[in-house]
N, C-alpha and C positions, 0 to 999 in steps of 0.2 A: 500441572506446574503452573506456578504464577510469575508473571513478568512484572517487576516493580517499574512504575513510570511515573516520575516526578512525585513519589510518595504514594501513588495509588497503584495496587496490585491489578494487574489485567490478566485474565484467564488465558491459558495457553491456546485455546480455540473460543474466541469471543465473537459474538454478533455486534455489529453497530450500523448506524447510519450514516451515510455521506452527507456532509454538510456543505462541503465545498471542494472542488479540485483546484488546488493552489498551484500546481506545476505538472510537469511530465512525470514525476515520481512522487509528489506530495499531496495527501489528502487530508482535509479536515473532518474528523468523524465524531459522532456523539453516540454515547450509550447511556440512557437514564439521565442523570443530571451531570454528567461530565462531557467535555468535549477536549479532543487532544489531536496533534498531528500526527501522521502515519507516513512513513516513508517506505515506498515498495523497496524491499530488501535486497533483491538479487539482480537488479539491473542497473544499468547507468545510461543516462540519455545525453547525447552531445548536445552543446548549446545550439547548434543550428537546427536540431530536431524537436527542441523544448516547445515550440509552440504548437507543432503538429501533434505531438506526444499528448500535450494537454488536451487539445481539442479531440482526440481519440478517446481519452478517458473521460471526457465530459459527455461524450456521446453514449459511451458504456455505462456511467455511473450518474444518471440525473440526480438532482437533490434528492434527499430522503431515500435513495436506493439502499437497501439493506445488504451488507457485506459481512462475510466471515473472515476474521483476523487471524493469522497464525504467527505470533510474535517469535522474533528470532534474537531479539535484543534490543538496544537502545544506544543511541548516538547523539550527542548534543541536545538531550531533552526530547528526542523524537523517538517514538516507538517505530523500530524496524519490523516489517511483518510481511509475509506474503498474504494477498488479499484476493478474494475470490467473492463475486456476486453470489448471493444466496440464490439456489436454483440453477446455478451455472456449474459445469465441470471444470472449466478452465480458470487458471490463475491469471490476474491481469498482467503480470510480468511477462509470462509467455505470450501473451497476446500482443502486447507492444513488440517483444522481440519478433514474432510471426509478421507483424505489420511493417517490418524494417524500420521502427521507430527508436528502438533501444538494442542494447547488447548486454550479454551476461556481465555482471560486474567482475572486475579484476580482484577485488578485495571483498567478494561476497561472504556473509557470515555462514557458519554452519547451519544446514538446513536447507540450503539453495540448492537446486538441480546442477549437476555438473554438466 
């Protein structure tokens, strides 16, 4: 399955490198000649937890960390995906929830754990 993103098709399971952690749920990633924003699809982070969630993600994802993306859709020009470090068995959304920095999104797209 290919997920179109801003006119570019992204494979259903794609590898990319993290270029920047922009917030507690938003990553800037690159693969080849493209870079784009990826929103962690299955969680929501309360405003008072944003800074701590962003710090947690930065610790887990230093610049150029390879990640696996499982696209679930797009919203406002951003790819919504489940994201996992290559070589790790856990999804980042589950890690943020386990750390007490996020909760399951109330309007999560299909493909998120219940």
